[in-house]
MARMI-773300 format. One record per atom (N, C-alpha, C, CB): residue number from 0; residue in one letter; atom name; x, y, z. Coordinates in nm, 2 decimals, always signed. Glycine has a CB too. Example, Ala and Ser with C-alpha at 12.3 -4.5 7.8 and 13.67 -1.06 7.14 Angstrom:
<roros>
+-----+----+----+--------+--------+--------+
|   i | aa | at |     c1 |     c2 |     c3 |
+-----+----+----+--------+--------+--------+
|   0 |  A |  N |  +1.32 |  -0.57 |  +0.78 |
|   0 |  A | CA |  +1.23 |  -0.45 |  +0.78 |
|   0 |  A |  C |  +1.32 |  -0.33 |  +0.78 |
|   0 |  A | CB |  +1.13 |  -0.45 |  +0.90 |
|   1 |  S |  N |  +1.28 |  -0.22 |  +0.71 |
|   1 |  S | CA |  +1.37 |  -0.11 |  +0.71 |
|   1 |  S |  C |  +1.29 |  +0.00 |  +0.79 |
|   1 |  S | CB |  +1.41 |  -0.06 |  +0.57 |
+-----+----+----+--------+--------+--------+
</roros>
This chain:
<roros>
+-----+----+----+--------+--------+--------+
|   i | aa | at |     c1 |     c2 |     c3 |
+-----+----+----+--------+--------+--------+
|   0 |  M |  N |  -4.62 | +12.42 | +10.94 |
|   0 |  M | CA |  -4.71 | +12.42 | +11.06 |
|   0 |  M |  C |  -4.80 | +12.28 | +11.06 |
|   0 |  M | CB |  -4.81 | +12.56 | +11.05 |
|   1 |  K |  N |  -4.83 | +12.23 | +10.99 |
|   1 |  K | CA |  -4.90 | +12.14 | +10.98 |
|   1 |  K |  C |  -4.87 | +12.02 | +11.10 |
|   1 |  K | CB |  -4.90 | +12.11 | +10.85 |
|   2 |  D |  N |  -4.70 | +11.99 | +11.03 |
|   2 |  D | CA |  -4.62 | +11.88 | +11.07 |
|   2 |  D |  C |  -4.60 | +11.90 | +11.23 |
|   2 |  D | CB |  -4.47 | +11.87 | +10.99 |
|   3 |  F |  N |  -4.57 | +12.06 | +11.29 |
|   3 |  F | CA |  -4.57 | +12.08 | +11.43 |
|   3 |  F |  C |  -4.68 | +12.03 | +11.50 |
|   3 |  F | CB |  -4.56 | +12.22 | +11.45 |
|   4 |  R |  N |  -4.80 | +12.07 | +11.42 |
|   4 |  R | CA |  -4.94 | +12.03 | +11.52 |
|   4 |  R |  C |  -4.93 | +11.90 | +11.51 |
|   4 |  R | CB |  -5.11 | +12.07 | +11.47 |
|   5 |  S |  N |  -4.91 | +11.84 | +11.44 |
|   5 |  S | CA |  -4.93 | +11.67 | +11.42 |
|   5 |  S |  C |  -4.83 | +11.60 | +11.53 |
|   5 |  S | CB |  -4.88 | +11.62 | +11.25 |
|   6 |  R |  N |  -4.75 | +11.67 | +11.57 |
|   6 |  R | CA |  -4.62 | +11.61 | +11.65 |
|   6 |  R |  C |  -4.69 | +11.63 | +11.81 |
|   6 |  R | CB |  -4.44 | +11.72 | +11.63 |
|   7 |  I |  N |  -4.73 | +11.78 | +11.80 |
|   7 |  I | CA |  -4.80 | +11.82 | +11.93 |
|   7 |  I |  C |  -4.92 | +11.70 | +11.97 |
|   7 |  I | CB |  -4.86 | +11.97 | +11.90 |
|   8 |  Q |  N |  -4.99 | +11.68 | +11.89 |
|   8 |  Q | CA |  -5.13 | +11.59 | +11.89 |
|   8 |  Q |  C |  -5.06 | +11.43 | +11.92 |
|   8 |  Q | CB |  -5.23 | +11.61 | +11.72 |
|   9 |  N |  N |  -4.95 | +11.39 | +11.87 |
|   9 |  N | CA |  -4.90 | +11.26 | +11.87 |
|   9 |  N |  C |  -4.88 | +11.26 | +12.04 |
|   9 |  N | CB |  -4.77 | +11.23 | +11.77 |
|  10 |  K |  N |  -4.79 | +11.35 | +12.07 |
|  10 |  K | CA |  -4.73 | +11.36 | +12.22 |
|  10 |  K |  C |  -4.84 | +11.37 | +12.30 |
|  10 |  K | CB |  -4.64 | +11.48 | +12.25 |
|  11 |  I |  N |  -4.96 | +11.44 | +12.29 |
|  11 |  I | CA |  -5.11 | +11.44 | +12.39 |
|  11 |  I |  C |  -5.17 | +11.29 | +12.38 |
|  11 |  I | CB |  -5.24 | +11.56 | +12.33 |
|  12 |  R |  N |  -5.17 | +11.23 | +12.26 |
|  12 |  R | CA |  -5.21 | +11.10 | +12.25 |
|  12 |  R |  C |  -5.13 | +11.01 | +12.35 |
|  12 |  R | CB |  -5.20 | +11.07 | +12.11 |
|  13 |  D |  N |  -5.02 | +11.01 | +12.33 |
|  13 |  D | CA |  -4.92 | +10.94 | +12.38 |
|  13 |  D |  C |  -4.91 | +10.96 | +12.57 |
|  13 |  D | CB |  -4.78 | +11.00 | +12.28 |
|  14 |  R |  N |  -4.94 | +11.06 | +12.56 |
|  14 |  R | CA |  -4.96 | +11.08 | +12.70 |
|  14 |  R |  C |  -5.08 | +11.03 | +12.79 |
|  14 |  R | CB |  -4.96 | +11.20 | +12.72 |
|  15 |  I |  N |  -5.18 | +11.07 | +12.73 |
|  15 |  I | CA |  -5.32 | +10.99 | +12.76 |
|  15 |  I |  C |  -5.34 | +10.86 | +12.77 |
|  15 |  I | CB |  -5.41 | +11.02 | +12.66 |
|  16 |  S |  N |  -5.25 | +10.79 | +12.66 |
|  16 |  S | CA |  -5.26 | +10.67 | +12.65 |
|  16 |  S |  C |  -5.19 | +10.59 | +12.76 |
|  16 |  S | CB |  -5.23 | +10.64 | +12.54 |
|  17 |  Q |  N |  -5.05 | +10.66 | +12.79 |
|  17 |  Q | CA |  -4.98 | +10.60 | +12.88 |
|  17 |  Q |  C |  -5.05 | +10.66 | +13.04 |
|  17 |  Q | CB |  -4.83 | +10.65 | +12.84 |
|  18 |  A |  N |  -5.11 | +10.75 | +13.08 |
|  18 |  A | CA |  -5.19 | +10.76 | +13.18 |
|  18 |  A |  C |  -5.31 | +10.65 | +13.22 |
|  18 |  A | CB |  -5.25 | +10.88 | +13.16 |
|  19 |  R |  N |  -5.35 | +10.60 | +13.09 |
|  19 |  R | CA |  -5.50 | +10.51 | +13.08 |
|  19 |  R |  C |  -5.42 | +10.37 | +13.14 |
|  19 |  R | CB |  -5.59 | +10.49 | +12.88 |
|  20 |  M |  N |  -5.26 | +10.33 | +13.09 |
|  20 |  M | CA |  -5.24 | +10.25 | +13.09 |
|  20 |  M |  C |  -5.15 | +10.22 | +13.24 |
|  20 |  M | CB |  -5.19 | +10.23 | +12.96 |
|  21 |  F |  N |  -5.15 | +10.33 | +13.32 |
|  21 |  F | CA |  -5.09 | +10.31 | +13.42 |
|  21 |  F |  C |  -5.17 | +10.32 | +13.55 |
|  21 |  F | CB |  -4.99 | +10.38 | +13.42 |
|  22 |  N |  N |  -5.29 | +10.42 | +13.53 |
|  22 |  N | CA |  -5.35 | +10.46 | +13.64 |
|  22 |  N |  C |  -5.41 | +10.32 | +13.72 |
|  22 |  N | CB |  -5.47 | +10.56 | +13.60 |
|  23 |  S |  N |  -5.43 | +10.18 | +13.66 |
|  23 |  S | CA |  -5.49 | +10.11 | +13.75 |
|  23 |  S |  C |  -5.41 | +10.05 | +13.83 |
|  23 |  S | CB |  -5.56 | +10.04 | +13.72 |
|  24 |  Y |  N |  -5.27 | +10.06 | +13.80 |
|  24 |  Y | CA |  -5.15 | +10.01 | +13.87 |
|  24 |  Y |  C |  -5.12 | +10.11 | +14.02 |
|  24 |  Y | CB |  -5.01 | +10.02 | +13.75 |
|  25 |  I |  N |  -5.12 | +10.28 | +13.96 |
|  25 |  I | CA |  -5.11 | +10.31 | +14.07 |
|  25 |  I |  C |  -5.22 | +10.35 | +14.16 |
|  25 |  I | CB |  -5.03 | +10.39 | +14.07 |
|  26 |  R |  N |  -5.35 | +10.32 | +14.12 |
|  26 |  R | CA |  -5.48 | +10.32 | +14.20 |
|  26 |  R |  C |  -5.44 | +10.21 | +14.31 |
|  26 |  R | CB |  -5.63 | +10.27 | +14.11 |
|  27 |  G |  N |  -5.44 | +10.08 | +14.22 |
|  27 |  G | CA |  -5.40 |  +9.95 | +14.32 |
|  27 |  G |  C |  -5.27 | +10.00 | +14.43 |
|  27 |  G | CB |  -5.35 |  +9.79 | +14.21 |
|  28 |  W |  N |  -5.16 | +10.06 | +14.38 |
|  28 |  W | CA |  -5.07 | +10.10 | +14.49 |
|  28 |  W |  C |  -5.10 | +10.18 | +14.61 |
|  28 |  W | CB |  -4.98 | +10.18 | +14.44 |
|  29 |  T |  N |  -5.20 | +10.29 | +14.59 |
|  29 |  T | CA |  -5.24 | +10.37 | +14.65 |
|  29 |  T |  C |  -5.32 | +10.31 | +14.76 |
|  29 |  T | CB |  -5.30 | +10.44 | +14.58 |
|  30 |  N |  N |  -5.41 | +10.21 | +14.73 |
|  30 |  N | CA |  -5.53 | +10.12 | +14.78 |
|  30 |  N |  C |  -5.42 | +10.07 | +14.89 |
|  30 |  N | CB |  -5.62 | +10.00 | +14.65 |
|  31 |  Y |  N |  -5.33 | +10.00 | +14.85 |
|  31 |  Y | CA |  -5.27 |  +9.90 | +14.92 |
|  31 |  Y |  C |  -5.18 | +10.00 | +15.04 |
|  31 |  Y | CB |  -5.17 |  +9.80 | +14.81 |
|  32 |  Y |  N |  -5.11 | +10.07 | +14.97 |
|  32 |  Y | CA |  -5.03 | +10.18 | +15.07 |
|  32 |  Y |  C |  -5.13 | +10.24 | +15.17 |
|  32 |  Y | CB |  -4.97 | +10.30 | +14.99 |
|  33 |  C |  N |  -5.23 | +10.27 | +15.15 |
|  33 |  C | CA |  -5.32 | +10.34 | +15.26 |
|  33 |  C |  C |  -5.39 | +10.24 | +15.36 |
|  33 |  C | CB |  -5.43 | +10.41 | +15.18 |
|  34 |  R |  N |  -5.36 | +10.11 | +15.32 |
|  34 |  R | CA |  -5.46 | +10.04 | +15.42 |
|  34 |  R |  C |  -5.32 |  +9.97 | +15.47 |
|  34 |  R | CB |  -5.61 |  +9.93 | +15.36 |
|  35 |  F |  N |  -5.26 |  +9.93 | +15.45 |
|  35 |  F | CA |  -5.13 |  +9.84 | +15.52 |
|  35 |  F |  C |  -5.01 |  +9.92 | +15.56 |
|  35 |  F | CB |  -5.07 |  +9.74 | +15.41 |
|  36 |  C |  N |  -4.97 | +10.04 | +15.49 |
|  36 |  C | CA |  -4.87 | +10.11 | +15.53 |
|  36 |  C |  C |  -4.88 | +10.27 | +15.50 |
|  36 |  C | CB |  -4.74 | +10.04 | +15.46 |
|  37 |  P |  N |  -4.94 | +10.29 | +15.55 |
|  37 |  P | CA |  -4.96 | +10.47 | +15.49 |
|  37 |  P |  C |  -4.85 | +10.57 | +15.51 |
|  37 |  P | CB |  -5.08 | +10.55 | +15.58 |
|  38 |  S |  N |  -4.77 | +10.53 | +15.59 |
|  38 |  S | CA |  -4.64 | +10.60 | +15.60 |
|  38 |  S |  C |  -4.57 | +10.61 | +15.50 |
|  38 |  S | CB |  -4.56 | +10.56 | +15.70 |
|  39 |  A |  N |  -4.56 | +10.48 | +15.42 |
|  39 |  A | CA |  -4.50 | +10.49 | +15.28 |
|  39 |  A |  C |  -4.55 | +10.58 | +15.20 |
|  39 |  A | CB |  -4.52 | +10.37 | +15.21 |
|  40 |  L |  N |  -4.73 | +10.59 | +15.19 |
|  40 |  L | CA |  -4.76 | +10.64 | +15.09 |
|  40 |  L |  C |  -4.71 | +10.77 | +15.03 |
|  40 |  L | CB |  -4.87 | +10.64 | +15.10 |
|  41 |  Q |  N |  -4.69 | +10.87 | +15.07 |
|  41 |  Q | CA |  -4.63 | +10.99 | +15.05 |
|  41 |  Q |  C |  -4.50 | +10.99 | +14.95 |
|  41 |  Q | CB |  -4.59 | +11.04 | +15.18 |
|  42 |  P |  N |  -4.40 | +10.91 | +14.99 |
|  42 |  P | CA |  -4.29 | +10.90 | +14.91 |
|  42 |  P |  C |  -4.30 | +10.80 | +14.78 |
|  42 |  P | CB |  -4.18 | +10.86 | +15.00 |
|  43 |  T |  N |  -4.38 | +10.73 | +14.78 |
|  43 |  T | CA |  -4.43 | +10.66 | +14.67 |
|  43 |  T |  C |  -4.47 | +10.74 | +14.58 |
|  43 |  T | CB |  -4.53 | +10.57 | +14.70 |
|  44 |  L |  N |  -4.59 | +10.83 | +14.64 |
|  44 |  L | CA |  -4.64 | +10.90 | +14.54 |
|  44 |  L |  C |  -4.57 | +11.02 | +14.45 |
|  44 |  L | CB |  -4.75 | +10.95 | +14.60 |
|  45 |  W |  N |  -4.48 | +11.10 | +14.54 |
|  45 |  W | CA |  -4.38 | +11.15 | +14.52 |
|  45 |  W |  C |  -4.27 | +11.10 | +14.39 |
|  45 |  W | CB |  -4.33 | +11.15 | +14.64 |
|  46 |  S |  N |  -4.24 | +10.97 | +14.43 |
|  46 |  S | CA |  -4.13 | +10.91 | +14.32 |
|  46 |  S |  C |  -4.23 | +10.88 | +14.20 |
|  46 |  S | CB |  -4.05 | +10.76 | +14.38 |
|  47 |  I |  N |  -4.39 | +10.84 | +14.20 |
|  47 |  I | CA |  -4.41 | +10.82 | +14.07 |
|  47 |  I |  C |  -4.44 | +10.94 | +13.99 |
|  47 |  I | CB |  -4.52 | +10.74 | +14.06 |
|  48 |  E |  N |  -4.47 | +11.05 | +14.08 |
|  48 |  E | CA |  -4.48 | +11.19 | +14.03 |
|  48 |  E |  C |  -4.35 | +11.26 | +13.94 |
|  48 |  E | CB |  -4.50 | +11.29 | +14.15 |
|  49 |  R |  N |  -4.26 | +11.23 | +14.02 |
|  49 |  R | CA |  -4.12 | +11.23 | +13.95 |
|  49 |  R |  C |  -4.08 | +11.19 | +13.83 |
|  49 |  R | CB |  -4.03 | +11.17 | +14.00 |
|  50 |  Y |  N |  -4.14 | +11.07 | +13.81 |
|  50 |  Y | CA |  -4.08 | +10.96 | +13.73 |
|  50 |  Y |  C |  -4.18 | +11.02 | +13.62 |
|  50 |  Y | CB |  -4.11 | +10.78 | +13.79 |
|  51 |  L |  N |  -4.30 | +11.03 | +13.63 |
|  51 |  L | CA |  -4.41 | +11.07 | +13.53 |
|  51 |  L |  C |  -4.37 | +11.23 | +13.46 |
|  51 |  L | CB |  -4.56 | +11.08 | +13.63 |
|  52 |  A |  N |  -4.35 | +11.30 | +13.56 |
|  52 |  A | CA |  -4.33 | +11.45 | +13.50 |
|  52 |  A |  C |  -4.19 | +11.45 | +13.41 |
|  52 |  A | CB |  -4.31 | +11.57 | +13.64 |
+-----+----+----+--------+--------+--------+
</roros>
């Protein structure tokens, strides 16, 4: 049971570190597309969501 819990905790830590790493990039893309190409924002965010899920 300990091994199972540690694997789950490692996966959670990995997801959190990935979120921290990509958050600034995604925020930058969102700001760019909101300002210069708002019609392309929704498909871009859908692509990011599908990739991360």
